C-alpha positions as CSV (number, residue, x, y, z in Angstrom):
1,M,-0.2,0.1,0.1
2,R,2.6,2.3,1.1
3,K,4.6,2.5,-2.4
4,G,1.8,2.6,-4.4
5,Y,0.1,5.5,-2.3
6,Q,3.5,7.5,-2.6
7,Y,2.4,8.4,-6.0
8,I,-1.2,9.4,-5.0
9,K,0.2,11.7,-2.1
10,R,2.4,13.3,-4.3
11,T,-0.4,14.2,-6.4
12,I,-2.3,15.6,-3.8
13,D,0.9,17.5,-2.3
14,I,0.7,19.4,-6.0
15,L,-2.7,19.6,-5.9
16,F,-3.2,21.0,-2.3
17,S,-0.1,23.5,-2.4
18,A,-1.2,24.8,-5.4
19,I,-4.2,26.2,-4.5
20,A,-2.9,26.8,-1.1
21,L,-0.4,29.6,-2.3
22,I,-3.0,30.9,-4.9
23,L,-5.7,31.3,-2.1
24,L,-2.9,32.6,0.6
25,L,-1.2,34.6,-1.5
26,P,-2.8,38.1,0.2
27,I,-1.3,36.8,3.5
28,F,2.3,36.6,1.6
29,I,1.9,39.7,0.6
30,V,1.0,41.0,4.2
31,V,3.7,39.4,5.9
32,A,6.0,40.1,3.8
33,I,5.8,43.9,4.0
34,A,4.8,43.4,7.9
35,I,8.9,41.5,8.0
36,K,10.3,44.5,6.0
37,I,8.9,46.6,8.2
38,D,9.8,45.5,11.4
39,S,13.8,45.0,10.7
40,E,16.0,44.8,8.1
41,G,17.0,41.7,6.3
42,P,15.4,39.6,3.8
43,I,11.7,38.2,3.9
44,I,12.4,34.8,3.5
45,Y,15.0,32.5,5.6
46,K,16.8,29.6,4.2
47,S,17.6,26.7,5.7
48,K,19.9,23.9,4.5
49,R,17.9,20.4,5.5
50,I,18.2,16.8,4.6
51,G,15.3,15.2,2.5
52,K,13.7,11.9,1.0
53,N,17.3,9.6,0.4
54,C,19.1,11.9,2.7
55,K,19.7,14.2,0.0
56,P,20.1,17.8,0.8
57,F,17.8,20.7,0.1
58,Y,16.3,24.2,1.7
59,T,13.7,25.0,3.3
60,Y,11.7,27.9,3.0
61,K,10.0,29.8,6.2
62,F,9.6,33.6,6.5
63,R,12.4,35.4,8.4
64,S,11.8,36.0,12.2
65,M,15.1,36.9,13.6
66,K,17.1,39.8,13.7
67,T,19.8,40.0,11.2
68,N,22.2,43.1,12.3
69,R,25.3,43.2,13.6
70,K,24.1,43.4,17.0
71,E,22.8,39.9,16.3
72,L,25.7,38.8,14.7
73,D,28.0,39.7,17.5
74,G,26.1,37.5,19.7
75,T,25.1,40.7,22.0
76,L,21.2,39.8,22.1
77,T,20.2,36.5,23.7
78,H,17.9,34.1,21.4
79,E,14.6,35.5,22.6
80,Q,15.6,39.4,21.8
81,M,16.6,38.0,18.4
82,V,12.9,37.3,17.5
83,T,11.3,40.1,16.0
84,R,8.0,41.0,17.0
85,V,6.3,40.2,13.8
86,G,8.2,37.3,14.1
87,K,7.0,36.0,17.4
88,F,3.6,36.4,15.8
89,I,4.3,34.0,13.0
90,R,5.6,31.6,15.1
91,K,3.0,31.4,18.0
92,T,0.1,31.4,14.6
93,S,2.7,28.6,12.4
94,I,2.6,31.3,9.8
95,D,6.4,31.4,9.3
96,E,6.0,28.1,7.7
97,L,4.0,29.0,5.0
98,P,6.7,29.1,2.4
99,Q,7.3,25.8,2.9
100,L,4.1,24.8,0.2
101,V,6.8,26.1,-2.2
102,N,9.3,23.5,-1.0
103,I,6.1,20.9,-1.3
104,L,5.2,21.9,-4.8
105,K,9.0,21.9,-5.7
106,G,8.9,18.1,-5.0
107,D,11.2,18.7,-1.8
108,M,8.7,18.1,1.0
109,S,5.1,16.8,1.8
110,F,2.4,18.2,4.1
111,I,3.2,15.2,6.2
112,G,5.9,13.3,6.9
113,P,8.9,13.5,9.4
114,R,10.3,17.0,10.0
115,P,13.6,17.6,8.1
116,W,16.3,18.0,10.3
117,I,19.7,19.6,9.8
118,P,22.7,17.8,8.5
119,E,24.2,17.6,11.6
120,Y,21.6,15.1,13.2
121,Y,22.0,12.3,10.2
122,E,26.1,12.2,11.0
123,W,25.3,10.4,14.0
124,F,22.0,8.3,12.9
125,T,22.3,4.7,12.8
126,E,21.5,3.1,9.5
127,E,17.9,1.9,11.0
128,Q,17.5,5.9,11.8
129,K,18.4,7.1,8.7
130,R,15.2,4.9,7.3
131,R,13.0,7.6,8.5
132,S,14.5,9.4,5.3
133,N,12.6,6.9,2.9
134,V,10.0,9.3,2.6
135,L,9.6,13.4,1.8
136,P,9.9,15.0,5.0
137,G,6.4,17.2,6.1
138,I,5.4,20.3,7.3
139,S,3.6,18.0,10.5
140,G,4.2,14.2,11.0
141,L,3.2,11.9,13.8
142,A,6.0,12.8,16.0
143,Q,4.4,16.6,16.3
144,V,1.1,15.1,17.1
145,K,2.9,13.2,19.3
146,G,4.7,15.5,21.5
147,R,6.1,18.2,19.2
148,N,9.2,19.2,21.3
149,G,8.0,18.1,24.7
150,I,9.6,14.2,23.6
151,N,13.1,13.8,23.3
152,I,15.1,13.0,20.3
153,F,15.0,8.9,20.2
154,K,10.9,9.4,20.6
155,K,10.7,11.6,17.9
156,I,12.6,8.9,15.5
157,E,10.7,6.0,16.7
158,Y,7.3,8.0,15.9
159,D,8.9,8.9,12.4
160,L,9.8,5.2,11.8
161,E,6.7,4.2,13.0
162,Y,4.9,6.8,10.4
163,V,7.3,5.2,7.6
164,D,6.3,2.2,8.3
165,N,2.3,3.2,8.4
166,M,1.9,5.8,5.8
167,S,-1.6,5.9,4.2
168,L,-4.0,8.5,3.2
169,W,-6.5,7.6,6.5
170,L,-3.3,8.4,8.4
171,D,-2.0,11.4,6.7
172,I,-5.7,12.9,7.1
173,K,-5.8,12.1,10.4
174,L,-2.3,13.6,11.2
175,V,-3.7,17.1,9.2
176,F,-6.5,17.3,11.7
177,E,-4.3,16.5,14.9
178,T,-2.1,18.9,13.4
179,I,-4.6,22.0,13.6
180,V,-5.6,21.2,17.2
181,Q,-1.7,21.1,17.9
182,V,-1.5,24.3,16.2
183,F,-4.1,26.1,18.2
184,K,-2.6,24.2,21.5
185,K,0.7,26.2,20.8
186,T,2.7,24.0,23.1
187,N,6.1,22.9,22.9
188,A,6.3,24.4,19.3
189,E,9.8,25.7,19.1
190,I,13.1,24.3,19.7
191,S,16.3,26.5,20.7
192,E,19.4,26.2,19.4
193,Q,20.8,24.6,22.8
194,G,17.5,22.2,22.9
195,I,19.4,21.5,19.4
196,K,23.0,21.0,20.3
197,E,21.3,18.9,23.2
198,E,19.4,16.6,20.8
199,I,22.8,16.2,18.4
200,E,24.8,15.3,21.7
201,D,22.3,12.7,22.9
202,L,22.8,11.2,19.5
203,K,26.1,11.0,19.5
204,R,26.2,9.0,22.7
205,Q,23.0,7.1,21.9
206,E,25.1,3.4,22.0
207,S,25.7,4.3,26.2
208,L,22.0,5.8,26.2
209,T,19.6,3.3,24.6
210,K,21.6,0.8,27.4
211,A,20.8,2.5,30.1
212,I,17.2,3.3,29.0
């Protein structure tokens, strides 16, 4: 079922991402203007991530952080680096909307394991790398099961569960559960320190797995 569904899933992704981009164009314009007025820097933030079959690509997001020299010199805390507009678009997940372009291009899907930075994959086991057997998604099973409130190993466990059980009905269920999570606004973000800690956990995973 999963192999055949991948073709259906891609067709759905193209159709709905194209429709969404057209319908949400006014929001894109308003957010873009607000970002430019609020702070200096580009409207779109690009970040290198790992996609299907471990191939790298760039995700697109509305920029939510300051890019002035004070930030670059490290004189601001992470919280202070977030712009006024950035705080709003992060809380409402509007900053994720440009990833519709990633979906249309074929880099991502609506539902799938979240695309992570390359540093994670340097420490994955072969089994953990299976999370890249499908297109990464804007949301996925790990996101609705706890987002950043669960540890890195539980996230990967949920991602692999999705890979093994991907289906139309599961995707539909996860879409609705994602909407609920957006309104809850819990564990939505992970800090740079949190990312570093997850990578350190992956480096130590052999001893950690034995301890668990």
